[in-house]
C-alpha angles and dihedrals in degrees: 000000000000132000139205125199127202124197112211111221129216096346129144087253119021118208141156122247116202120197114199113203134186108252093217103041100026090224120143109248100174142010117206124187121197138166117253086268092058096254115141111265131199117210113230101172142029118315122218147136103277134204119273117272111266095037096261126129114278106239095182117101116249101253138150124195133197129192120211129192105224134169130234105215114200121225119269088240116052115243129215112300117254100245129164107213128209119198123231107234095242094176090059096051120106124228116290132209116342090001090065134012093320095265126115120252114242138188146155126236124220089254088065098253115139117211141180138185123207102208143009143062137233115268108205096194095050095032095225137108095256130221135153133224089260088063095054127185111030099201125198111198129195132196094230138018109289142164113248127203109195134179120207120207142149097083101140115110136092126272094050120276122211144169126226099222113213120251114265096035113129123211115248096170137347117209112238088236092058132071123219127199112193093195099051092028090225121151108195141173125249099240113241092011108060125085131203091251095058108110134191118196130216136177126213135172169251089332139137094210136040112194115194117197125196116210134174119033112040093201101058122085119216138164149154119302090189134037111168123174130204134179115236113250127219106294128204125218117251109270093014114148119218117194118219140160124256116193115197120189123195132185122235090272090061095251117142111245100174143004121196128183119201140164116264090275087072092231113063110085114242128199115198115229100183138030115320114222142141114289119251136160133342098070091281096293102087092236106073132114094283094250112142115260120249107250111256120237116262117233125203120188123198129177114233135166131238101232116204123170114259092005134099114263113259113217118217140159123254115204115203110194114196115198114213109286095006123127097191116061133216107248128215128169127212140170117265090276087073092230113063110085116242129199118208112230099179132019122320111229146138111297113257117244115256111269122220115248114276102248098172127012093181139358127229124204116217125185115227137184132221133202102215099171099045097241092122094247123113110246107159129052122212138164131244119201114215120199120214109208125211090262092052097254118139128226134173114251095189145288124268143178115279092262091046088237095128142000116278127204112204119223099202116353113213139177106238120222088220138003109269088221089063094047 
């Protein structure tokens, strides 16, 4: 089931209306009205979306959100693991085993995986880490179970050269100039057609060793042109069901404006990898005893303000937790972080809309005089409007003709000794 909540703004009586909808059909199955404290409320008048408290314009977009608990059901057959591979820099490796001082060549990748190879050397012309059948096997070892992506090349001499590919390796790509026999696990050249640069790629894992065996011609060197290593990620069992939260927000026309998937903590992003469906049975893991799951509580969260006379409103979150079958929720309040408890000290209500700064609380009209001919005597009357701000400060709002019909720009304001009208 899913729920929407609507906060009524600036009304004679504020209340929350909760629509409960069926997650599969989308039909409304219940409507529950409560006060802002979660107490059941019975409507006695007309219901509508009211103006924001404080009479200002509501600058918040009209939006309603619902959070669903859904399940990500993994495929019956496991897919390829999600592995990020890092290539061993073969061209930078020194000679190993009999090609050097008899010791293996070792190294560590940036992903932390340590590796070694027992025999071979880099062949610049053929671009592979070369070994011969007499060196068999060329063994790549790793200090932990890893996935290995390896490319085999250098099959290009007569008589035919081949590799014996280890059991468990899966074909990623076979070069058109190579032949592959799944039963014998032989990768071979096409004599007279293949070149040393032709490469076929396989993936194997998780393993701690990759043995490469050269068969066929004893005179031709060959070797991997690619050894890339990846750590296995967390894998899910086939058919396993992973619960997560999907939050869907709609505008007041019912159009979806955002969809967000998270883990059950409501914060960690979650990306489904299987089929998304409603959760049912098996304790949420797809492999339980088949008993129906207990319905989870539904949680609505609404932002309110703690309204105290002569003080700025304090915004907070009110969590209304509806147990299955209940019409009245359990109410808890937190700060806007959703975690820190908050205790209301005034009245909980809808937050007032932000008010524009009070530029002028009242306007004073002052008569002024102007000397327009430069003789030092006032000859023209005009009016200056003075604004009184909320903090009591004064500011000029402009000068106007005596009848306020139009703006007036004084030439030389003066203070007359007497009113010309009384002269």
